[in-house]
DSSP file (Angstrom, degrees, kcal/mol; ACC not computed):
  #  RESIDUE AA STRUCTURE BP1 BP2  ACC     N-H-->O    O-->H-N    N-H-->O    O-->H-N    TCO  KAPPA ALPHA  PHI   PSI    X-CA   Y-CA   Z-CA
    1    1 A M              0   0    0      0, 0.0     2,-0.1     0, 0.0     3,-0.1   0.000 360.0 360.0 360.0 131.5    0.0    0.0    0.0
    2    2 A A        -     0   0    0      1,-0.1     2,-0.1     0, 0.0     0, 0.0  -0.410 360.0 -96.8 -70.4 147.1    1.3    3.4   -1.0
    3    3 A D        -     0   0    0     -2,-0.1     2,-0.3     1,-0.0    -1,-0.1  -0.410  51.4-177.1 -61.5 141.6    1.9    6.0    1.8
    4    4 A S        -     0   0    0     -2,-0.1     2,-0.4    -3,-0.1    62,-0.0  -0.947  23.8-143.3-141.1 160.6   -1.0    8.4    2.1
    5    5 A V        -     0   0    0     62,-0.4    62,-2.9    -2,-0.3     2,-0.4  -0.986  16.2-162.6-125.1 137.1   -2.1   11.5    4.0
    6    6 A Y  E     -A   66   0A   0     -2,-0.4     2,-0.3    60,-0.3    60,-0.2  -0.941   8.4-144.9-122.2 143.0   -5.6   12.1    5.1
    7    7 A R  E     -A   65   0A   0     58,-2.9    58,-2.0    -2,-0.4     2,-0.5  -0.814  10.3-151.7-104.1 143.9   -7.2   15.4    6.2
    8    8 A V  E     +A   64   0A   0     -2,-0.3     2,-0.3    56,-0.2    56,-0.2  -0.974  20.0 171.2-119.1 130.9   -9.8   15.4    9.0
    9    9 A T  E     -A   63   0A   0     54,-2.3    54,-3.1    -2,-0.5     2,-0.4  -0.955  28.8-118.5-136.6 158.5  -12.5   18.1    9.0
   10   10 A E  E     -A   62   0A   0     -2,-0.3     2,-0.3    52,-0.2    52,-0.2  -0.775  27.6-176.6-101.1 142.6  -15.6   18.7   11.1
   11   11 A L  E     -A   61   0A   0     50,-2.4    50,-3.1    -2,-0.4     2,-0.4  -0.929  15.0-150.3-129.9 154.1  -19.1   18.9    9.6
   12   12 A I  E     -A   60   0A   0     -2,-0.3     2,-0.3    48,-0.2    48,-0.2  -0.982  15.7-171.6-126.1 117.6  -22.5   19.6   11.1
   13   13 A G  E     -A   59   0A   0     46,-2.5    46,-2.2    -2,-0.4     2,-0.3  -0.855   3.6-160.6-110.3 150.9  -25.6   18.0    9.6
   14   14 A T  E     +A   58   0A   0     -2,-0.3     2,-0.3    44,-0.2    44,-0.2  -0.894  12.4 169.2-126.4 155.4  -29.2   18.8   10.4
   15   15 A S  E     -A   57   0A   0     42,-1.9    42,-3.5    -2,-0.3     7,-0.1  -0.961  34.6-145.7-160.9 144.9  -32.5   17.0   10.0
   16   16 A S  S    S+     0   0    0     -2,-0.3     3,-0.1    40,-0.2    42,-0.1   0.511 101.4  51.5 -85.2  -6.4  -36.1   17.3   11.2
   17   17 A Q  S    S-     0   0    0      1,-0.3     2,-0.3    40,-0.1    -1,-0.1   0.907 115.5 -36.7 -97.5 -55.1  -36.3   13.5   11.1
   18   18 A S     >  -     0   0    0     39,-0.1     4,-1.6     1,-0.1    -1,-0.3  -0.979  48.5-100.7-166.3 169.2  -33.4   11.9   13.0
   19   19 A W  H  > S+     0   0    0     -2,-0.3     4,-2.6     2,-0.2     5,-0.2   0.875 120.4  56.4 -68.7 -37.7  -29.8   12.0   13.9
   20   20 A E  H  > S+     0   0    0      1,-0.2     4,-2.1     2,-0.2    -1,-0.2   0.887 107.6  47.1 -61.6 -40.3  -29.1    9.3   11.3
   21   21 A A  H  > S+     0   0    0      2,-0.2     4,-2.4     1,-0.2    -1,-0.2   0.842 109.9  54.4 -71.7 -32.8  -30.6   11.5    8.6
   22   22 A A  H  X S+     0   0    0     -4,-1.6     4,-2.1     2,-0.2    -8,-0.2   0.944 110.6  45.7 -64.1 -44.7  -28.6   14.5    9.8
   23   23 A A  H  X S+     0   0    0     -4,-2.6     4,-2.2     1,-0.2    -2,-0.2   0.897 112.8  50.0 -62.9 -40.3  -25.4   12.5    9.5
   24   24 A R  H  X S+     0   0    0     -4,-2.1     4,-2.9     2,-0.2     5,-0.3   0.908 108.8  52.6 -64.3 -42.9  -26.4   11.2    6.1
   25   25 A T  H  X S+     0   0    0     -4,-2.4     4,-2.3     1,-0.2     5,-0.2   0.922 110.9  47.7 -57.2 -47.6  -27.2   14.8    5.0
   26   26 A A  H  X S+     0   0    0     -4,-2.1     4,-2.2     1,-0.2    -2,-0.2   0.919 115.1  43.7 -63.2 -46.9  -23.7   16.0    6.1
   27   27 A V  H  X S+     0   0    0     -4,-2.2     4,-2.1     2,-0.2    -2,-0.2   0.915 114.5  48.6 -68.1 -45.4  -21.8   13.2    4.4
   28   28 A E  H  < S+     0   0    0     -4,-2.9     4,-0.4     2,-0.2    -2,-0.2   0.878 113.3  48.0 -65.2 -36.8  -23.8   13.3    1.1
   29   29 A T  H >< S+     0   0    0     -4,-2.3     3,-1.3    -5,-0.3     4,-0.4   0.933 112.6  48.1 -67.1 -46.4  -23.3   17.0    0.9
   30   30 A A  H >X S+     0   0    0     -4,-2.2     4,-2.4     1,-0.3     3,-1.5   0.846 102.0  64.7 -62.0 -34.8  -19.6   16.8    1.6
   31   31 A A  T 3< S+     0   0    0     -4,-2.1    -1,-0.3     1,-0.3    -2,-0.2   0.673  89.3  68.7 -64.2 -16.7  -19.2   14.0   -1.0
   32   32 A K  T <4 S+     0   0    0     -3,-1.3    -1,-0.3    -4,-0.4    -2,-0.2   0.786 119.3  16.4 -72.8 -26.9  -20.2   16.5   -3.7
   33   33 A T  T <4 S+     0   0    0     -3,-1.5     2,-0.5    -4,-0.4    -2,-0.2   0.562 115.4  72.0-122.7 -13.1  -17.0   18.5   -3.3
   34   34 A L     <  -     0   0    0     -4,-2.4     3,-0.4    31,-0.0     2,-0.3  -0.902  68.7-146.3-108.6 130.0  -14.6   16.2   -1.4
   35   35 A R  S    S+     0   0    0     -2,-0.5    31,-0.4     1,-0.2    -3,-0.1  -0.640  70.5  12.9 -94.8 157.1  -13.1   13.2   -3.0
   36   36 A E  S    S-     0   0    0     -2,-0.3    30,-1.1    29,-0.2    -1,-0.2   0.895  71.8-167.7  51.3  53.3  -12.2    9.8   -1.4
   37   37 A L  E     +B   65   0A   0     -3,-0.4    28,-0.3    28,-0.2    -1,-0.2  -0.507  10.2 175.8 -65.7 141.1  -14.1   10.3    1.8
   38   38 A R  E     +     0   0A   0     26,-2.9     2,-0.3     1,-0.4    -1,-0.2   0.805  51.0   9.7-114.2 -54.9  -12.9    7.4    4.1
   39   39 A V  E     -B   64   0A   0     25,-0.6    25,-2.6     2,-0.0     2,-0.4  -0.990  48.2-162.8-138.7 140.2  -14.4    7.6    7.6
   40   40 A A  E     -B   63   0A   0     -2,-0.3     2,-0.5    23,-0.2    23,-0.2  -0.994  12.0-168.9-123.6 123.8  -17.1    9.6    9.4
   41   41 A E  E     -B   62   0A   0     21,-2.9    21,-2.5    -2,-0.4     2,-0.5  -0.948  19.0-135.5-114.6 120.5  -17.1    9.7   13.2
   42   42 A V  E     +B   61   0A   0     -2,-0.5    19,-0.2    19,-0.2     3,-0.1  -0.613  30.1 168.3 -75.9 123.2  -20.0   11.1   15.1
   43   43 A V  E     +     0   0A   0     17,-2.8     2,-0.3    -2,-0.5    18,-0.2   0.584  61.5  12.1-113.1 -13.7  -18.5   13.3   17.9
   44   44 A E  E     -B   60   0A   0     16,-1.4    16,-2.9     2,-0.0     2,-0.4  -0.955  54.3-167.7-162.7 144.8  -21.6   15.1   19.2
   45   45 A Q  E     +B   59   0A   0     -2,-0.3     2,-0.3    14,-0.2    14,-0.2  -0.998  20.3 149.8-133.6 137.3  -25.4   14.9   18.9
   46   46 A D  E     -B   58   0A   0     12,-2.3    12,-3.3    -2,-0.4     2,-0.3  -0.929  24.6-143.6-151.0 178.1  -27.9   17.5   20.0
   47   47 A M  E     -B   57   0A   0     -2,-0.3     2,-0.3    10,-0.2    10,-0.2  -0.986  14.4-125.0-146.6 155.4  -31.3   18.8   19.1
   48   48 A T  E     -B   56   0A   0      8,-2.5     7,-3.0    -2,-0.3     8,-1.1  -0.777  29.0-158.5 -99.6 146.8  -33.2   22.1   19.0
   49   49 A L  E     -B   54   0A   0     -2,-0.3     2,-0.4     5,-0.2     5,-0.2  -0.950  14.5-173.0-129.5 147.0  -36.5   22.4   20.8
   50   50 A E  E >  S-B   53   0A   0      3,-2.6     3,-1.7    -2,-0.4    -2,-0.0  -0.974  79.1 -12.7-138.1 122.7  -39.5   24.6   20.6
   51   51 A K  T 3  S-     0   0    0     -2,-0.4     3,-0.1     1,-0.3    -1,-0.1   0.876 129.8 -52.9  54.9  39.0  -42.3   24.5   23.1
   52   52 A G  T 3  S+     0   0    0      1,-0.2     2,-0.4     0, 0.0    -1,-0.3   0.516 117.1 108.7  79.9   2.6  -41.0   21.2   24.5
   53   53 A K  E <  S- B   0  50A   0     -3,-1.7    -3,-2.6     0, 0.0     2,-0.3  -0.888  74.4-108.0-117.3 147.7  -40.9   19.5   21.1
   54   54 A V  E     + B   0  49A   0     -2,-0.4    -5,-0.2    -5,-0.2     3,-0.1  -0.527  37.1 168.0 -71.1 126.8  -37.9   18.4   18.9
   55   55 A T  E     +     0   0A   0     -7,-3.0     2,-0.3     1,-0.4    -6,-0.2   0.668  64.7  11.8-112.1 -26.2  -37.7   20.6   15.9
   56   56 A N  E     - B   0  48A   0     -8,-1.1    -8,-2.5   -39,-0.1     2,-0.4  -0.986  57.8-145.1-153.8 144.7  -34.3   19.6   14.6
   57   57 A Y  E     -AB  15  47A   0    -42,-3.5   -42,-1.9    -2,-0.3     2,-0.4  -0.885  21.9-165.0-104.7 136.5  -31.6   16.9   15.1
   58   58 A R  E     -AB  14  46A   0    -12,-3.3   -12,-2.3    -2,-0.4     2,-0.4  -0.979   7.2-171.8-125.8 141.1  -28.0   18.0   14.8
   59   59 A V  E     -AB  13  45A   0    -46,-2.2   -46,-2.5    -2,-0.4     2,-0.5  -0.998  11.6-153.0-131.5 128.5  -24.9   15.8   14.4
   60   60 A K  E     -AB  12  44A   0    -16,-2.9   -17,-2.8    -2,-0.4   -16,-1.4  -0.908  24.1-174.4-100.4 128.3  -21.3   16.9   14.5
   61   61 A L  E     -AB  11  42A   0    -50,-3.1   -50,-2.4    -2,-0.5     2,-0.6  -0.900  26.4-143.2-123.7 149.2  -19.0   14.6   12.5
   62   62 A K  E     -AB  10  41A   0    -21,-2.5   -21,-2.9    -2,-0.3     2,-0.4  -0.966  28.1-170.1-104.8 127.7  -15.3   14.3   11.9
   63   63 A V  E     -AB   9  40A   0    -54,-3.1   -54,-2.3    -2,-0.6     2,-0.4  -0.950   8.3-154.7-121.1 133.9  -14.8   13.2    8.3
   64   64 A S  E     +AB   8  39A   0    -25,-2.6   -26,-2.9    -2,-0.4   -25,-0.6  -0.840  16.2 171.2-107.2 147.7  -11.5   12.1    6.8
   65   65 A F  E     -AB   7  37A   0    -58,-2.0   -58,-2.9    -2,-0.4   -28,-0.2  -0.979  43.3 -85.4-149.7 155.3  -10.6   12.3    3.2
   66   66 A K  E     -A    6   0A   0    -30,-1.1     2,-0.4   -31,-0.4   -60,-0.3  -0.433  44.0-130.8 -70.0 128.9   -7.4   11.7    1.1
   67   67 A Y        -     0   0    0    -62,-2.9   -62,-0.4    -2,-0.2    -1,-0.1  -0.691  26.4-179.3 -82.8 128.4   -5.3   14.9    1.0
   68   68 A E        -     0   0    0     -2,-0.4     3,-0.1     0, 0.0   -62,-0.0  -0.959  26.3-128.9-127.6 108.6   -4.1   15.8   -2.4
   69   69 A P        -     0   0    0      0, 0.0     2,-0.3     0, 0.0     5,-0.0  -0.199  37.9 -89.4 -56.5 147.8   -1.9   19.0   -2.5
   70   70 A D     >  -     0   0    0      1,-0.2     4,-2.1     2,-0.1     3,-0.4  -0.448  30.7-139.3 -59.7 123.1   -3.0   21.7   -5.0
   71   71 A A  H  > S+     0   0    0     -2,-0.3     4,-2.2     1,-0.2     5,-0.2   0.830 102.6  56.3 -55.4 -37.7   -1.2   20.9   -8.3
   72   72 A R  H  > S+     0   0    0      1,-0.2     4,-2.5     2,-0.2    -1,-0.2   0.911 107.3  48.3 -63.4 -42.7   -0.5   24.7   -8.8
   73   73 A T  H  > S+     0   0    0     -3,-0.4     4,-2.2     1,-0.2    -2,-0.2   0.904 110.5  51.0 -64.0 -42.8    1.3   24.9   -5.4
   74   74 A S  H  X S+     0   0    0     -4,-2.1     4,-2.0     2,-0.2    -1,-0.2   0.888 111.2  48.5 -62.3 -40.9    3.4   21.8   -6.3
   75   75 A R  H  X S+     0   0    0     -4,-2.2     4,-3.1     2,-0.2     5,-0.2   0.923 109.0  53.1 -66.5 -44.4    4.4   23.3   -9.6
   76   76 A A  H  X S+     0   0    0     -4,-2.5     4,-2.4     1,-0.2    -2,-0.2   0.931 110.0  47.9 -59.7 -43.9    5.3   26.6   -8.0
   77   77 A R  H  X S+     0   0    0     -4,-2.2     4,-2.3     2,-0.2    -1,-0.2   0.914 111.9  49.2 -62.7 -41.7    7.6   24.9   -5.5
   78   78 A T  H  X S+     0   0    0     -4,-2.0     4,-1.8     1,-0.2    -2,-0.2   0.913 111.6  49.9 -61.9 -43.1    9.2   22.9   -8.3
   79   79 A T  H  X S+     0   0    0     -4,-3.1     4,-1.1     2,-0.2    -1,-0.2   0.873 109.0  51.7 -59.3 -40.9    9.7   26.0  -10.3
   80   80 A T  H  X S+     0   0    0     -4,-2.4     4,-0.9     1,-0.2     3,-0.4   0.906 108.6  51.1 -65.4 -42.2   11.3   27.8   -7.3
   81   81 A R  H >< S+     0   0    0     -4,-2.3     3,-0.6     1,-0.2    -1,-0.2   0.886 106.5  54.7 -62.9 -37.7   13.7   25.0   -6.8
   82   82 A R  H 3< S+     0   0    0     -4,-1.8    -1,-0.2     1,-0.2    -2,-0.2   0.797 102.0  57.9 -64.8 -27.7   14.8   25.0  -10.3
   83   83 A R  H 3<        0   0    0     -4,-1.1    -1,-0.2    -3,-0.4    -2,-0.2   0.755 360.0 360.0 -74.2 -25.1   15.6   28.7  -10.2
   84   84 A K    <<        0   0    0     -4,-0.9    -1,-0.2    -3,-0.6    -2,-0.1   0.506 360.0 360.0 -73.6 360.0   18.1   28.2   -7.4
């Protein structure tokens, strides 16, 4: 297996239905812009209340995805090294 680096970021998903739906919403939304999502860990759950009734479920997740440096940054570093 090749060496890899993974980045971890926090997301918060919400749902009026359940904590599971809130987590799914967060992961599915993140998957639209982040490639190679690997693991999602629920780190906190809470809910909002109005007049004693649950109105929203919220889930805070830590999500990991494969880190790929910006190609433009890599080229700039390579170019700088060549000039020396």
